[in-house]
N, C-alpha and C positions, 0 to 999 in steps of 0.2 A: 571411420564409422561417418558415414553418411548421412548425416540426418539433420532437415531441418522443413521449418511445418510452419505452427500456424494455434500460441498460443487456446485459444479454441480446446482443440485439441488435447495436449499439453501441458499438463503444469511444470510450473520451476521443480517441484520436487519432483516431477515423476522425472526431470532430464534431469539434476542432479543425480536422482537416485539411479538413473545411465549410464551418467557418468563413472558414479562409484564402484557399483559393478563389471561394468571393465576397466573398468584403470586407467583411466583413457591421458594424455597430455596433450593441449588445445586447448579452441577459450573458444566456450561456447558468446555467442553473438544474437546481446537481444534492443527487436527492436522495437518498445515501448509505445505511448501513445503520442509524447510528447520530448520520446530522451530515448539515450538507444549506454546498451552496458557489457557490459567484456567483462565477461571470467575469467579464469584462466587457470590450470587444474596443470597438475603434473602429480604421475600413476593414479590418477582418481584422488587429488586433496587436493582443497582446496591453496591455490599459491596466492594469487593476484584477484584487485578488485579496482574495477570505477564503473562507474554511469556518469554521462550530461553529460557539464564543462568540467566537472570535477577532472583531475590529472594524478591520483589515483599514492603523488608525491609524498617523501617520508614529512619530506614540508607543510603539507596541504596536511595530512593526516592528526600531528600534532596537535599542529593549527587548532580546525577543529578540537580534536577533544582537550582544551585547554591547558598545552603544557609548552604552548610557542607562546607569547603575544604580539599585541595585530603590528609589532615597530624589529623582537624580531621573526616574525614569517617576510616584510620586508624586507629585510638587508639577507635571508637566507633568499627570497628568489634571484633578488638583483644579480648576489654569482652565481644565478642558477644553468646558467653556462659554464661554469667553470670549476661547479663539483657535484659528482651524484648524491644518489642515496644513499649509497652505501658511506661514501667521505665523508656525508653528515650524520649521518650513524656513528662509527666511530669518535670522530670528534665530540661529540656531545656522551656517546661514552666516556670518553678521554679526559675532560672535563667536570666527572664525574655528576653528568648536571641532569644522565637517565643511566638507564640499564641496557644492556642489550633487552636483558629481559622484560623488563614497560617497557621498550619498542616494538618489539613480535608482539603480546600482546594489545598492543594501540593501533598494529596493524591489524591483527588476527580481525577486534571488535570492528572496524571499521568495514573489513572483505566484508564479516560477518552481520554487518546492519545493512549493506548494500544489496545482500540476499533478502535479506528479510521485505528490503522494500520492494523483491523483484517478486515477494508472493503474491502484492494486493498487482500484480499488474494481468490482467482475464484479456487484454488487446493486445492483437501485437504475433510480431514472428521473430521465427525461432532459425539459427543455423550453428554450427559447431565445427570449429574448422581446426584440424591433427594439425594442421599445419603450419595454425602462429601459434607462437610458444609462448610464453609467460614468458612477461619485460627483462630482459641485462637488467637492464639499465635500472632497475626497481632491486625494494628488497623482494624476496619472496618469502613466504609462509608456509606451514606443510600441516595444515586439517583437515584434519577428518570429516567426513563431509553426514555421517550418521544423526549425528545432533542437532547438527543445522535442518536435512530432513526430518526428522522428528518435530525438530520443533516447528516445518511447511503443514505436515500434517495437520499439528494439530490450530493452525490460521486457518487449513481448507474447512475443515468444520466448520471454525469459526463462519468465515465467509457463508460457507451455507447453509446457517442456525442467524442470522442475519440477515439473511438477502432470502430467509421466508417469512422473518416478525416484519421486515424493511423492502417491500417488494421495488415500491416506486420511486425511487428518492427528486418525483417530480412531483413530491404530494408539499405540502406547506407546514408548521408549527403553533403548535399556542399555548399559551402556559393557561394552566391548571389554575384551578383557584386554589392551593396547594402555598405557600407564600414559598419566598429564595428567602428570608432571616433565615438562620443557624447553619443553611444548608452550605456542605464544604463542597470544593465545585475547586476542579485542578483549571491550568492559567489556558489548556486545549477548550475546554468545557464554556467557560465565559467568557470563549471570544466567539465561542457558539450564541451562547445565550445569546449575547448579547447583539444579534442579526434575528431574532425570533421575533415572529412577527408573516399576520394571515399573504401575504407580503410572496413573503420571499420562497422560495421552492425550499428543502431543501437540496438538493442540490447546489441553487445560489448562495445558499451557505460555503457549502465550501471551496468552491470555485474562487467565493474574496475571499475566504479562508485559509485558500493555497490545500486545502484536505483533501486526498483520493476517498476511493468511495468506501472504499474499508472504516479506514478513519471516519469520515458520519458518519457512517453507520452501527459504528459502533460504541460515540457516543453519543446520540440520540436513543439506543436502544442502555442504555448506560438512563439520559432523566428521565425517559419514559417506567420505562422501573420505578422510577422515584418517586414516583408520578404529580413531575411536574410541570405536564408539556400535554401535550397528544394532538398529533396525528390529526390535521382539516384537511381540502381538497383549502389553494389560493380560493384570493377572491380573486373575482375578476374570471377565474376560471370556468369557461359557458361548454358543456358533456349535451354536447350533439343525441338531439333527440331520433331514431329510428322510425319515421309515417309507419314500420310495420311493427309496431315495440306489440300491440295487443291482437292476441290471435282470428278478430275477422274487424273489419272497419262500419259494418253493418248494426247500426244504429239500439234498432232493435234483441240483436242474438246477439251484442255488449252487455247489455240492460238485461236481459236473461239468463247468459254467462252471469253477472256479479250476483244476482238472485241464489241461482242453486250457489254458490264459492260462499252467499251467507248463510242461504242453508246448510250446510256441511258443516264451515261453524261453529253452528248454533248447536249441530246435536253433533257432538265432539264429546 
């Protein structure tokens, strides 16, 4: 399947659907705005995924899931040249530290979370490499794509709704008169709230908190619905005025038009 293109033309959900229907084996390489992702499939099922600097190794996955302490993770990494993921998995199982099912569930959760991140990528390029097989040195899973595709379609609808509600992230926020006392906010919401200032745009707040466009819109939408904030123009923003905004530049004609408009309003 010779497939390559721009994420503006194909969403991640559509690409997953193509892989699923064609039952393809290979790797979908996605070049995002700041990092690259590799999603590997075997016969149309998710096998492995990694993004950015993460190598997708079992040690990394278990460490991020808080199944390995920092010291345990470092000790394993130091031995990385002498032990494979499969060997590490067997050691953990034989030691009674984790079961095979727990290891596979953690891997599935990690790979699925990577795809969820890709759902928020609306800029970038992709290509499907049929000869790039799932990595043999990593533990592969066999995860059906149907539920992931359904979730992606739901997230796409949410993204479109949030874009309608908050078209531009170049606007700022200010607090309403409603007090923040007795309001239950998540950690992410408090991080956004702490930077709310008429001088800070939503895009600047998102960049400071390392949030993508979907995440910042989702949080701001919640704050708007709760009546805690409102959207305003950033302080200091200069709005260019076109010299031809009025239908005519003649002063007498302008006065006549205004009087006609006033008369029309009074007659309503």
